[in-house]
N, C-alpha and C positions, 0 to 999 in steps of 0.2 A: 912397158910397152913404149917403144919409141914413137913419137908423134911425127911420122912422115906424112904430113898433110897432103902433099902432092900425090904421093903413092896411094893414099886412102881415097882421095877424090877421083883418081883415075878409075876406080872401080864402079863409078856411077855414070849414068848417061848425062849428056850435056844439059838436057831439060828435066833432070830429076826433080821429084817432088818430095819434100821432107815434112813429116808431121811427127815431131819429137816432143813427147810429154805435153806440157801445157804451153809450149812456145807457139807463137803464131806460125802457121804453115809458111814455108819458104820454098823457093825453086831455083834450080840452076847450080852449076859448079862454083861460081863465084861466091854465092851466099853460103854454100856448104863449106867452102874453104874458110870463110870468115868464122863460121860456127865452130869448126874444128880448132882453129887457131885460138879462139876465145876459151874453149874447153882446155886446150893444152896449157894455156897460161894459168888457168885456175887449178888444174889437177896435177899436182906434183907427184912423181913416182907412181903414176897410174899403172895398175895391174888389172888385166881383164881376162876373164874366162868365158867362153861361149860354148853352148851345146846346141847342136842341131836337134830340133824337136819334130819337124815335119817338112816334107817337100812334095809338092804336087804340081806338075807342069812347070810354070814359071813363077811359082810362089814358094817361098821358103820361110819357115818360122824358126826362131831360135830363142833360147833363154840365156841371159848373161848375169854375171856377178862381177863386181869391180871393187877395188880398194884404192885409195889415194889420200894424199894430204892436201887439204884446202890451202892454196897458196896465200890467200888473204888472211885467214884466221889461224892457220897452223893445225886445225883440228884434223884428226884421222877420221876419214869418211868411208862408208861402205854403201853399196847400192846393188840393186838387182832389178831386172825387168825382162820384158819380152819384146821381140821385134818381129815385124812381118816385112819381108822384102818381096817386091814384084820385080822380076828380072826382064830385061829386054836386051837381046844381043849379048847375053852373058854378063851384063852390068846391071846394077841396081837402078831401077827407074822410079820406084816408089819405096820410101823408107818410113814405116810407121813404128813408133816406139812408145811403150808405156813402162814406167819405172817408178821406183821410190829410192830415195837416198837419205841417209841420216848419219849423224856422228856415231862412230863406233862406240859400242857399249851403252848407248842410250836407246830409248824406245824408237822404233822405226816410224817413218812418216815420209811424206812427200818432200822433195827438196830440189834445188837447182843443181844441175850437173854442169 
């Protein structure tokens, strides 16, 4: 997955709210861009698969699985989670995500993405 941060952030409203794992809630495109830049620096060779699970009105739910190499440790990582998006004007206004990530081949557990 190429990290086109500007392109990804363009899919969110200017005043978006993000609740991602155990990170403190943050708001707005500037914070979101910082979040994606930090992730892209840490997740080398990131591969992502998402599956739509439900959509009703302006709410969408999906399941995701990802694989990457941790840029700091060199460990091969895997993760999976669920996301709920509330849309406004065709863009994501609220992004809530729960996930776990762990080193490939080791017992699963919570981790930082």
